[in-house]
C-alpha positions in Angstrom: -0.1 0.0 0.0 1.4 3.1 -0.8 1.2 6.8 0.2 0.5 9.9 -2.5 3.2 12.8 -1.1 3.7 16.1 -2.7 7.4 17.3 -3.1 8.5 20.7 -4.3 11.7 20.3 -6.5 13.0 23.4 -8.1 10.0 25.2 -7.6 7.6 22.9 -8.5 5.3 20.9 -6.9 5.4 17.1 -7.5 3.5 14.2 -6.2 5.3 10.9 -5.9 3.9 7.4 -4.4 6.0 5.4 -1.6 5.2 2.9 0.5 3.6 3.6 3.6 6.2 2.3 6.1 9.1 4.4 4.2 6.7 7.7 4.3 6.3 7.0 8.2 9.6 7.5 8.4 10.8 9.8 5.8 7.9 12.1 8.0 9.3 11.3 11.0 13.0 13.1 9.0 11.9 15.8 7.7 11.0 18.8 10.8 7.0 19.4 10.9 6.3 23.1 10.0 3.0 24.8 9.9 1.8 25.3 6.6 3.8 23.6 4.9 3.6 21.3 1.9 4.7 18.1 3.4 3.4 18.6 7.0 -0.3 19.0 6.1 0.0 15.8 3.5 1.5 13.4 5.5 -0.8 14.2 8.5 -3.5 12.4 6.6 -4.7 8.9 6.1 -6.2 6.3 3.5 -9.9 5.2 4.4 -8.7 1.7 4.8 -6.3 3.1 7.6 -9.3 5.3 8.9 -11.0 1.7 9.1 -8.4 0.0 10.9 -8.1 2.9 13.7 -12.2 2.3 13.9 -11.8 -0.9 14.6 -9.2 -1.0 16.5 -10.8 1.5 18.9 -13.9 -0.6 19.3 -11.9 -3.5 20.5 -11.8 -3.6 24.5 -8.9 -3.2 26.0 -7.2 -1.6 23.4 -7.2 2.1 24.1 -6.2 1.1 27.4 -2.9 -0.9 26.1 -1.9 1.8 23.7 -2.5 4.8 26.4 -0.1 3.2 28.3 2.3 2.4 25.4 2.3 5.4 24.7 2.8 6.6 28.7 5.4 4.1 28.8 7.4 5.4 25.9 6.7 9.2 27.0 8.2 8.4 30.2 11.2 6.2 28.8 12.1 8.2 25.4 13.1 12.1 26.5 13.0 12.9 22.2 9.9 11.8 22.0 8.6 13.6 25.5 9.9 16.6 24.2 8.4 15.9 20.2 4.5 15.6 21.9 5.3 18.3 24.4 6.3 20.7 21.6 3.3 19.1 19.7 1.0 20.0 22.2 2.1 23.9 22.5 1.5 24.7 19.4 -2.4 23.3 18.4 -2.6 24.9 22.1 -1.2 28.2 21.3 -3.1 28.3 17.3 -6.2 27.1 19.3 -6.4 29.7 22.1 -5.7 32.7 19.5 -9.1 31.9 18.2 -11.7 34.0 20.4 -14.8 31.8 19.7 -12.8 28.8 20.6 -11.3 29.8 23.6 -14.9 31.0 24.7 -16.1 28.1 24.1 -13.7 26.3 26.2 -13.9 28.4 29.3 -18.0 27.6 28.9 -16.9 24.4 28.7 -14.6 24.4 32.0 -17.0 26.7 33.9 -20.3 24.1 33.0 -17.9 21.5 34.8 -17.0 23.2 37.7 -20.7 24.2 38.3 -21.7 20.7 38.0 -18.7 19.3 40.6 -19.6 22.0 43.1 -23.2 21.3 43.2 -21.7 17.7 45.6 -21.8 18.9 49.1 -18.1 16.4 49.5 -16.8 17.5 46.4 -17.0 20.8 47.7 -16.1 20.5 50.9 -13.4 18.8 49.9 -11.8 21.5 47.1 -12.6 24.2 49.5 -9.9 22.8 52.2 -7.3 22.1 49.2 -7.6 26.0 47.9 -7.5 26.6 51.6 -4.0 24.5 52.2 -3.1 25.5 48.7 -3.4 29.5 49.9 -1.8 28.6 52.8 1.2 27.5 51.3 0.8 30.5 48.3 0.5 33.0 50.3 3.7 34.2 51.7 5.3 33.5 48.8 3.1 35.9 46.8 3.2 38.0 49.8 6.6 38.7 49.7 6.8 38.7 45.7 4.2 41.8 45.7 6.2 43.7 48.4 9.4 43.5 46.6 7.5 44.5 44.0 6.0 47.6 46.1 9.2 48.3 47.3 11.1 48.5 44.0 8.0 50.8 42.7 7.7 52.9 45.9 11.3 53.3 45.7 11.4 54.4 42.1 7.8 56.2 41.9 7.5 59.4 43.7 3.5 59.5 42.3 2.8 55.7 43.3 4.5 56.3 46.7 2.3 59.5 47.6 -0.9 57.4 46.5 -0.3 54.9 48.7 0.2 57.1 51.5 -2.8 58.7 50.8 -4.6 55.5 50.4 -3.1 54.2 53.2 -4.0 57.3 55.7 -7.7 57.0 54.4 -8.6 53.0 55.4 -6.5 54.0 58.8 -9.1 56.5 59.9 -11.9 54.9 59.4 -11.9 53.4 63.5 -12.9 49.9 62.6 -10.3 49.3 60.4 -7.7 50.9 62.6 -9.0 48.9 65.4 -8.9 45.7 63.6 -5.2 46.5 61.9 -3.6 47.6 65.6 -5.3 43.8 67.4 -3.8 42.0 64.7 -0.5 43.5 64.7 -0.4 42.7 68.5 -1.6 39.3 67.9 0.9 38.8 65.5 3.9 41.2 67.5 3.3 38.7 70.6 2.7 35.5 68.6 5.8 35.5 65.6 9.0 35.9 66.7 10.7 36.4 63.5 7.9 39.0 62.8 8.9 41.0 66.1 12.8 40.8 66.0 12.5 42.4 62.3 9.8 44.8 63.8 12.2 45.7 66.2 15.3 46.1 64.1 13.0 48.4 62.0 12.2 50.5 64.4 16.3 50.8 65.9 17.2 51.9 62.0 14.6 54.2 61.7 15.0 55.6 65.3 18.9 56.6 63.8 17.8 58.8 61.6 17.3 62.5 62.8 14.6 63.1 60.5 12.5 60.3 61.7 13.1 61.5 65.3 11.8 64.6 64.0 8.1 63.8 62.4 8.0 61.3 65.0 8.2 63.9 68.0 6.3 66.7 65.9 3.5 63.5 65.5 3.3 62.9 68.6 3.1 66.5 70.3 0.8 67.4 67.7 -0.8 64.1 69.1 -0.8 64.9 72.6 -3.1 67.9 72.1 -5.5 66.7 69.9 -6.2 63.0 71.9 -7.5 62.7 75.1 -7.3 59.2 74.9 -3.9 59.2 73.8 -2.7 62.5 76.1 -4.5 60.5 79.7 -2.5 57.3 78.2 0.8 58.8 78.6 0.4 60.8 81.7 -0.8 57.5 83.0 2.7 55.8 81.9 4.6 58.7 82.8 3.3 58.6 86.6 4.3 54.9 86.4 7.5 55.7 85.2 8.3 58.1 88.4 6.8 55.6 90.7 9.1 53.2 89.8 11.6 55.2 90.0 10.6 56.6 92.9 10.6 52.9 94.7 13.6 52.3 93.7 15.4 54.8 95.1 13.6 54.5 98.0 15.3 51.0 98.0 18.3 52.0 97.7 18.6 54.0 100.0 17.4 52.2 102.6 19.8 49.2 102.1 22.3 52.4 102.8 21.2 53.8 105.7 18.7 51.2 107.2 15.0 51.5 108.2 15.2 54.8 110.5 15.1 58.3 109.9 18.4 60.4 108.6 16.9 63.5 110.7 15.0 62.2 114.3 16.9 58.8 114.4 13.4 56.8 114.8 11.8 54.1 112.2 11.1 55.4 108.7 7.4 53.5 108.7 6.3 53.0 105.0 5.8 56.3 103.7 9.1 57.7 103.8 9.9 61.4 101.8 13.0 61.4 99.7 14.7 64.9 100.9 17.9 66.7 99.6 20.7 67.2 102.1 22.0 70.1 100.2 18.8 71.6 99.4 17.4 72.0 95.8 16.4 75.2 96.1 20.1 76.0 96.9 21.2 74.3 93.8 21.3 70.5 95.9 21.8 68.0 93.0 19.4 65.5 92.4 21.9 62.3 93.0 22.2 59.4 94.9 24.7 60.8 97.4 22.5 64.2 98.0 18.9 62.3 99.0 18.2 60.7 102.2 14.9 59.4 103.8 12.9 61.6 106.6 9.3 61.4 107.9 6.7 63.9 106.4 7.1 66.0 109.4 10.8 65.6 109.6 11.7 66.7 106.6 9.0 70.1 107.3 11.3 70.7 110.2 14.2 70.6 108.2 12.6 72.5 105.3 15.5 73.8 103.9 18.5 74.0 105.7 22.0 71.9 105.5 22.2 71.7 109.5 23.1 67.9 110.3 19.9 65.9 112.3 20.2 67.9 116.5 19.5 64.0 117.3 
């Protein structure tokens, strides 16, 4: 059985008759090009071949055996693997240039997905797989997006200003601000890597004079406009003062004992820190110039520099 082939010789297309096996070998040795004479003719089968193919496909088990053979060859033969992959890629590229074909394929895929999602068990499995995939991919995608944003922010001042304006508008919403602060606090105390990274960033920012000036100006403006923030700052300052006072009292008790430096009696639970050389006379507030007195003894001493009468 022969096969008719067309071959171009000296600019003229001639038709030749060759045996089928030889035609197959010849076709395998010639690189196939889209639209070429040989490529378009070699893919055609004779009616006898088509009938034989239909008979084989109707045979039980033939398709499975043929697919297994192709899979084995696909796994073992690297050249066949690359050839088949290139052919599939070329066919898909040619098909997807047709918008009608692409629309039909998308509609088919969406219809099949809707049918599958109608099954409760499949939907639960699909949702779990999707969540697991998102959990794995989220850090990678987030890092890539952050890198792109940083690069664009550094090179595009307009984009940087636009992002700052958008962030300020979103942060002005009390619900969003409260949710963001809660998430940041939870992450700060649960993620050690995030906490160290944030501390390193704040240390680097704190070394910048411009950032320190901006932070001080912002804190002053917020102090005089936000009553809740002002009360919190005052409470924090008072707590710091109480802690430092208690630490100084403990040091003076260790040095002088539990007695009043003026009357030489037990000091009690509420001592007064007094300047040996009065502060009204420019006495320094240092450890060596401090002592513990009763409240009444402190009023009696007042701003004198005399020693204890007892």
